[in-house]
C-alpha positions, 0 to 999 in steps of 0.5 A: 499499500505504501509503494502504491501511494508513493506511485500515485503521488509521483504521478500527481506531480508529473514525476517519472520513474526510471522503468515506467512513463505516465501514460497518455502524455504528449511530450513533444508539446511540453514546450507549450507549457514552459514559461516564456522567460528571457535568456540569461546574460553571459555573466549570469550564465557564468555565475551559475555555472560556477555556482553549480559545477564549481567551474566555468563551461561556456567562457571564463570571465578572465578571458574578456580582460586577458589582454589588459592582464597580460599588458600590466602584469609582470608575472602570472601564477605559474611563474611565481614558483621561480621568484625569489623571496620578497621580490616585487610583483604585479599580477592581475586576476580574479578573486575566487574566494576570501577569508578574514582573520583577527590577528593574534600577535604582533603590532597589529594584535586584534585587528583584521586581516584578509587572505584570498585566492587570486586566480589568472588564466595560468593558475591561482595564488593566495594573497595575504592582505595585512590590516593597514592594506585591508583598511585601505583596499578592503572594498575591493575584496569582492568575489569574482572582481578582477583586480591587479595585486602589487606586493611581495612574493613569499616563498617560505611555504611549499607554494609561494604566496603574495604579501599585498601592498596595494590592490587596483581595480581593472578600470584604474589599471591604465591610469596608475600602471605602466605597460611593458615595452 
């Protein structure tokens, strides 16, 4: 009886099962019952792909600004392993995740700092934003925002990261940065 009532409830909801179909259903006309909605914008579709799948399928948002990032960046994520300790770098990419911390020791005890992942078309790198820099540039820490990070490479870990001195939004790049010759 329980199984029979479950099948009846599924039929009422229009639910199909793996081994049977609902009788008298005209599937080729299903499109008539769907709502008429506008197609998603490319940005919205990319955001949904990333949310559901964890990666981009149709296009990476960075590909639209890859030329600008390449012009102004001194390095990309794949080259950071070849840098020396405290080498200055300028790297462009998209913020993919962020975390905030409260410092527990040192001169900045009790102040907030942030760590975020910056992704370019070659990989990703962890970027550390200390309290003073966070106060000045914290408004730029928005996931999926394309920015430039100016800072120093820290090679003490297995994978290098960047201690950020300055963050620049993409729109400021042409005004504040010098392109490669």
